[in-house]
N, CA, C and O atoms as a GROMACS GRO file, in nm:
protein
  180
    1MET      N    1 -13.251  -6.995   4.405
    1MET     CA    2 -13.259  -6.958   4.544
    1MET      C    3 -13.170  -6.837   4.570
    1MET      O    4 -13.072  -6.815   4.500
    2VAL      N    5 -13.205  -6.760   4.670
    2VAL     CA    6 -13.131  -6.638   4.699
    2VAL      C    7 -12.986  -6.668   4.736
    2VAL      O    8 -12.896  -6.594   4.696
    3ILE      N    9 -12.963  -6.775   4.810
    3ILE     CA   10 -12.827  -6.810   4.852
    3ILE      C   11 -12.741  -6.844   4.731
    3ILE      O   12 -12.625  -6.803   4.724
    4ASP      N   13 -12.796  -6.919   4.636
    4ASP     CA   14 -12.721  -6.954   4.516
    4ASP      C   15 -12.686  -6.828   4.435
    4ASP      O   16 -12.575  -6.816   4.383
    5GLU      N   17 -12.781  -6.736   4.427
    5GLU     CA   18 -12.757  -6.612   4.353
    5GLU      C   19 -12.648  -6.530   4.423
    5GLU      O   20 -12.561  -6.473   4.357
    6ALA      N   21 -12.652  -6.525   4.555
    6ALA     CA   22 -12.550  -6.452   4.631
    6ALA      C   23 -12.413  -6.515   4.609
    6ALA      O   24 -12.314  -6.444   4.590
    7ARG      N   25 -12.406  -6.647   4.612
    7ARG     CA   26 -12.278  -6.715   4.589
    7ARG      C   27 -12.225  -6.684   4.450
    7ARG      O   28 -12.105  -6.663   4.431
    8SER      N   29 -12.315  -6.683   4.353
    8SER     CA   30 -12.274  -6.653   4.216
    8SER      C   31 -12.219  -6.511   4.206
    8SER      O   32 -12.117  -6.488   4.140
    9LEU      N   33 -12.286  -6.416   4.270
    9LEU     CA   34 -12.239  -6.277   4.267
    9LEU      C   35 -12.103  -6.263   4.336
    9LEU      O   36 -12.017  -6.190   4.289
   10ILE      N   37 -12.086  -6.333   4.447
   10ILE     CA   38 -11.957  -6.329   4.518
   10ILE      C   39 -11.847  -6.387   4.431
   10ILE      O   40 -11.737  -6.333   4.424
   11ARG      N   41 -11.878  -6.498   4.363
   11ARG     CA   42 -11.780  -6.560   4.273
   11ARG      C   43 -11.742  -6.463   4.161
   11ARG      O   44 -11.624  -6.448   4.129
   12GLN      N   45 -11.842  -6.396   4.103
   12GLN     CA   46 -11.815  -6.300   3.996
   12GLN      C   47 -11.729  -6.185   4.048
   12GLN      O   48 -11.635  -6.142   3.981
   13ARG      N   49 -11.761  -6.135   4.167
   13ARG     CA   50 -11.683  -6.026   4.225
   13ARG      C   51 -11.538  -6.068   4.247
   13ARG      O   52 -11.446  -5.992   4.219
   14ASN      N   53 -11.519  -6.191   4.296
   14ASN     CA   54 -11.383  -6.240   4.318
   14ASN      C   55 -11.305  -6.250   4.188
   14ASN      O   56 -11.186  -6.218   4.183
   15GLU      N   57 -11.372  -6.294   4.081
   15GLU     CA   58 -11.305  -6.303   3.951
   15GLU      C   59 -11.267  -6.165   3.900
   15GLU      O   60 -11.158  -6.146   3.847
   16ILE      N   61 -11.357  -6.068   3.917
   16ILE     CA   62 -11.328  -5.931   3.873
   16ILE      C   63 -11.212  -5.872   3.953
   16ILE      O   64 -11.125  -5.806   3.897
   17GLU      N   65 -11.211  -5.896   4.084
   17GLU     CA   66 -11.101  -5.847   4.167
   17GLU      C   67 -10.968  -5.910   4.124
   17GLU      O   68 -10.865  -5.842   4.123
   18ALA      N   69 -10.970  -6.038   4.090
   18ALA     CA   70 -10.848  -6.105   4.044
   18ALA      C   71 -10.800  -6.043   3.913
   18ALA      O   72 -10.680  -6.024   3.894
   19GLN      N   73 -10.893  -6.013   3.822
   19GLN     CA   74 -10.856  -5.950   3.696
   19GLN      C   75 -10.798  -5.811   3.721
   19GLN      O   76 -10.700  -5.771   3.657
   20ALA      N   77 -10.859  -5.736   3.814
   20ALA     CA   78 -10.810  -5.603   3.846
   20ALA      C   79 -10.669  -5.611   3.904
   20ALA      O   80 -10.583  -5.528   3.872
   21ASP      N   81 -10.644  -5.709   3.990
   21ASP     CA   82 -10.510  -5.728   4.046
   21ASP      C   83 -10.409  -5.757   3.936
   21ASP      O   84 -10.298  -5.703   3.938
   22ASP      N   85 -10.447  -5.841   3.840
   22ASP     CA   86 -10.357  -5.873   3.729
   22ASP      C   87 -10.326  -5.748   3.647
   22ASP      O   88 -10.211  -5.724   3.610
   23LEU      N   89 -10.430  -5.669   3.617
   23LEU     CA   90 -10.409  -5.546   3.540
   23LEU      C   91 -10.318  -5.450   3.613
   23LEU      O   92 -10.230  -5.389   3.553
   24LEU      N   93 -10.339  -5.436   3.743
   24LEU     CA   94 -10.255  -5.347   3.823
   24LEU      C   95 -10.110  -5.396   3.823
   24LEU      O   96 -10.017  -5.316   3.808
   25ARG      N   97 -10.092  -5.525   3.839
   25ARG     CA   98  -9.958  -5.583   3.839
   25ARG      C   99  -9.888  -5.557   3.706
   25ARG      O  100  -9.771  -5.520   3.702
   26HIS      N  101  -9.962  -5.576   3.595
   26HIS     CA  102  -9.903  -5.552   3.463
   26HIS      C  103  -9.869  -5.404   3.444
   26HIS      O  104  -9.766  -5.372   3.386
   27SER      N  105  -9.956  -5.315   3.491
   27SER     CA  106  -9.928  -5.172   3.473
   27SER      C  107  -9.806  -5.132   3.555
   27SER      O  108  -9.729  -5.047   3.511
   28GLN      N  109  -9.788  -5.191   3.673
   28GLN     CA  110  -9.669  -5.161   3.753
   28GLN      C  111  -9.545  -5.217   3.686
   28GLN      O  112  -9.439  -5.153   3.688
   29ASP      N  113  -9.555  -5.336   3.626
   29ASP     CA  114  -9.442  -5.394   3.552
   29ASP      C  115  -9.404  -5.302   3.436
   29ASP      O  116  -9.286  -5.283   3.407
   30TYR      N  117  -9.505  -5.247   3.369
   30TYR     CA  118  -9.479  -5.160   3.254
   30TYR      C  119  -9.406  -5.034   3.298
   30TYR      O  120  -9.316  -4.986   3.230
   31ARG      N  121  -9.447  -4.979   3.414
   31ARG     CA  122  -9.383  -4.858   3.463
   31ARG      C  123  -9.237  -4.883   3.502
   31ARG      O  124  -9.151  -4.799   3.476
   32THR      N  125  -9.210  -4.997   3.562
   32THR     CA  126  -9.073  -5.025   3.605
   32THR      C  127  -8.987  -5.078   3.491
   32THR      O  128  -8.865  -5.059   3.492
   33HIS      N  129  -9.048  -5.144   3.393
   33HIS     CA  130  -8.975  -5.199   3.278
   33HIS      C  131  -9.050  -5.164   3.150
   33HIS      O  132  -9.114  -5.250   3.090
   34PRO      N  133  -9.042  -5.037   3.108
   34PRO     CA  134  -9.119  -4.999   2.989
   34PRO      C  135  -9.074  -5.075   2.864
   34PRO      O  136  -8.956  -5.108   2.848
   35VAL      N  137  -9.168  -5.100   2.778
   35VAL     CA  138  -9.139  -5.170   2.654
   35VAL      C  139  -9.068  -5.072   2.561
   35VAL      O  140  -9.116  -4.961   2.539
   36LYS      N  141  -8.957  -5.115   2.507
   36LYS     CA  142  -8.884  -5.027   2.416
   36LYS      C  143  -8.954  -5.030   2.279
   36LYS      O  144  -8.984  -5.136   2.225
   37THR      N  145  -8.978  -4.911   2.226
   37THR     CA  146  -9.042  -4.905   2.095
   37THR      C  147  -8.936  -4.920   1.987
   37THR      O  148  -8.823  -4.873   2.003
   38ALA      N  149  -8.972  -4.983   1.880
   38ALA     CA  150  -8.879  -5.004   1.770
   38ALA      C  151  -8.856  -4.870   1.699
   38ALA      O  152  -8.947  -4.789   1.685
   39ASP      N  153  -8.733  -4.851   1.654
   39ASP     CA  154  -8.700  -4.730   1.578
   39ASP      C  155  -8.734  -4.759   1.432
   39ASP      O  156  -8.654  -4.816   1.358
   40VAL      N  157  -8.853  -4.719   1.393
   40VAL     CA  158  -8.901  -4.748   1.258
   40VAL      C  159  -8.897  -4.620   1.176
   40VAL      O  160  -8.952  -4.517   1.215
   41ARG      N  161  -8.831  -4.628   1.063
   41ARG     CA  162  -8.825  -4.512   0.975
   41ARG      C  163  -8.898  -4.546   0.846
   41ARG      O  164  -8.881  -4.654   0.790
   42ILE      N  165  -8.978  -4.453   0.801
   42ILE     CA  166  -9.053  -4.474   0.676
   42ILE      C  167  -8.964  -4.431   0.560
   42ILE      O  168  -8.914  -4.319   0.556
   43ARG      N  169  -8.944  -4.522   0.467
   43ARG     CA  170  -8.864  -4.489   0.348
   43ARG      C  171  -8.956  -4.433   0.242
   43ARG      O  172  -9.057  -4.494   0.206
   44ARG      N  173  -8.921  -4.319   0.193
   44ARG     CA  174  -9.000  -4.257   0.086
   44ARG      C  175  -8.922  -4.266  -0.044
   44ARG      O  176  -8.801  -4.242  -0.047
   45PRO      N  177  -8.990  -4.302  -0.152
   45PRO     CA  178  -8.920  -4.316  -0.281
   45PRO      C  179  -8.871  -4.182  -0.336
   45PRO      O  180  -8.811  -4.178  -0.443
   0.00000   0.00000   0.00000
């Protein structure tokens, strides 16, 4: 039925928006608290 399909699409949109919010939150966390990269040196024989 059209109503069921509309509800399904709305549910999908809400899930995508929630994922986008999570990604945005993580990107802001990364900007304010960047991950420190390890100081890795390659040893050559």
